[in-house]
C-alpha positions as CSV (number, residue, x, y, z in Angstrom):
1,X,5.3,44.0,35.1
2,X,4.7,45.3,31.6
3,X,1.8,43.8,29.6
4,X,0.6,43.7,26.0
5,X,-3.1,44.1,25.7
6,X,-4.7,42.4,22.8
7,X,-8.0,43.5,21.5
8,X,-10.2,42.8,18.5
9,X,-12.4,44.8,16.1
10,X,-15.7,43.9,14.5
11,X,-15.0,46.3,11.6
12,X,-11.6,44.7,10.9
13,X,-12.0,41.0,12.0
14,X,-8.8,40.0,10.2
15,X,-6.6,42.2,12.4
16,X,-5.5,42.1,16.0
17,X,-4.8,45.3,18.0
18,X,-2.0,45.5,20.5
19,X,-1.4,48.1,23.2
20,X,2.4,48.0,23.9
21,X,4.3,50.1,26.4
22,X,6.4,52.6,24.3
23,X,9.4,51.8,26.6
24,X,9.4,48.2,25.4
25,X,11.4,48.6,22.2
26,X,12.2,44.9,22.1
27,X,8.5,44.2,21.9
28,X,7.9,46.8,19.3
29,X,10.8,45.3,17.2
30,X,9.1,42.0,17.5
31,X,5.7,43.4,16.2
32,X,7.6,45.1,13.3
33,X,9.0,41.7,12.4
34,X,5.5,40.4,11.7
35,X,4.5,40.8,8.0
36,X,1.7,43.4,7.4
37,X,2.1,45.2,10.8
38,X,0.5,48.7,11.0
39,X,1.0,51.4,13.5
40,X,-2.2,53.5,14.3
41,X,-0.8,56.8,15.6
42,X,-4.0,58.5,16.5
43,X,-5.0,55.5,18.7
44,X,-1.5,54.5,19.8
45,X,-2.1,50.9,18.8
46,X,-0.3,48.3,16.7
47,X,-2.2,45.9,14.6
48,X,-1.1,42.7,12.9
49,X,-2.9,40.0,11.0
50,X,-5.2,37.7,13.0
51,X,-4.3,34.2,12.0
52,X,-3.1,31.1,13.7
53,X,0.6,31.6,13.0
54,X,0.7,35.1,14.3
55,X,-1.2,34.0,17.4
56,X,1.4,31.3,18.1
57,X,4.3,33.7,17.5
58,X,2.8,36.3,19.9
59,X,2.0,33.6,22.6
60,X,5.6,32.3,22.3
61,X,7.2,35.8,22.4
62,X,5.2,37.6,25.0
63,X,4.4,34.7,27.2
64,X,2.5,35.7,30.3
65,X,2.8,39.4,29.4
66,X,0.1,38.9,26.8
67,X,-3.3,39.7,28.0
68,X,-6.3,39.2,25.8
69,X,-9.1,41.6,26.3
70,X,-12.1,40.2,24.4
71,X,-14.6,42.2,26.2
72,X,-13.4,45.6,24.9
73,X,-13.9,46.0,21.1
74,X,-11.5,48.3,19.2
75,X,-13.1,51.2,17.2
76,X,-10.0,52.9,15.9
77,X,-9.8,56.1,14.0
78,X,-8.2,54.1,11.2
79,X,-11.2,51.8,11.0
80,X,-13.6,54.7,10.9
81,X,-11.6,56.5,8.2
82,X,-10.9,53.4,6.0
83,X,-14.6,52.7,5.9
84,X,-15.1,56.0,4.2
85,X,-13.0,55.1,1.2
86,X,-15.2,54.9,-1.8
87,X,-15.5,51.5,-3.5
88,X,-13.2,51.3,-6.4
89,X,-14.9,51.2,-9.8
90,X,-14.9,47.7,-11.4
91,X,-12.7,48.5,-14.3
92,X,-9.7,46.4,-15.6
93,X,-8.3,49.5,-17.3
94,X,-8.5,52.3,-14.9
95,X,-6.0,53.6,-12.3
96,X,-7.8,55.2,-9.4
97,X,-6.3,57.4,-6.7
98,X,-8.0,58.4,-3.4
99,X,-7.0,60.6,-0.5
100,X,-5.5,58.5,2.2
101,X,-8.0,58.5,5.1
102,X,-5.4,58.1,7.8
103,X,-2.5,60.2,6.5
104,X,-3.1,63.6,5.1
105,X,0.1,63.8,3.0
106,X,-0.5,60.4,1.2
107,X,-2.7,59.0,-1.6
108,X,-3.9,55.5,-2.1
109,X,-3.4,54.2,-5.7
110,X,-5.2,51.2,-7.0
111,X,-3.5,49.6,-10.0
112,X,-5.7,47.0,-11.7
113,X,-4.1,43.6,-12.6
114,X,-4.4,44.4,-16.4
115,X,-2.1,47.4,-16.0
116,X,0.5,45.9,-13.6
117,X,2.9,44.9,-16.4
118,X,2.8,48.3,-18.0
119,X,2.5,50.6,-15.0
120,X,4.2,48.8,-12.0
121,X,7.7,50.0,-13.0
122,X,6.4,53.6,-12.8
123,X,4.9,53.0,-9.3
124,X,8.1,51.5,-8.1
125,X,10.0,54.6,-9.1
126,X,8.0,56.8,-6.7
127,X,10.1,57.6,-3.8
128,X,8.6,56.5,-0.5
129,X,5.8,54.4,-2.0
130,X,4.6,51.4,0.2
131,X,2.3,48.5,-0.6
132,X,-0.7,48.3,1.8
133,X,-1.7,44.7,1.8
134,X,-4.8,45.3,3.8
135,X,-6.3,47.6,1.3
136,X,-4.5,46.1,-1.8
137,X,-3.4,49.5,-2.8
138,X,-0.2,51.5,-3.0
139,X,0.3,54.3,-0.6
140,X,2.1,57.2,-2.4
141,X,3.2,60.6,-1.1
142,X,0.8,63.4,-2.0
143,X,3.2,65.7,-3.8
144,X,3.0,67.9,-7.0
145,X,5.3,65.3,-8.7
146,X,3.2,62.3,-8.0
147,X,0.0,64.2,-8.9
148,X,1.5,65.4,-12.3
149,X,2.9,61.9,-12.9
150,X,-0.5,60.2,-12.6
151,X,-2.4,62.8,-14.7
152,X,-0.4,61.8,-17.8
153,X,-0.9,58.1,-17.4
């Protein structure tokens, strides 16, 4: 019988990490239906928000196939790399860009709330951009076009 192993992380206490057999595309589709899911390719783990609603959905969907392993803490590559992101400067007028700690061909872009009205349309015109709710930053492709675009802003 296939199982989904659920683990936790001290570094990211707001996330739950799931080990899912890659042959169970129906289970993977369920995980992708959960808002703010994340695939950790280096660790071969899925993560989803740790909250009451998500826990109830997982228990209902996976049933007895859900095995909670609270004795083995997760220390993923993603956790280690995200912890190395420099703290963003406290500036209400500065857009900051960092190299993505997990994806070498991506950047992380922080858009302060004071600039959202002015700059959000530009961000939304970037092909392939994604909002990362966990980091509260935009993930944008690391290309010459995006680098040139942000140098002029």
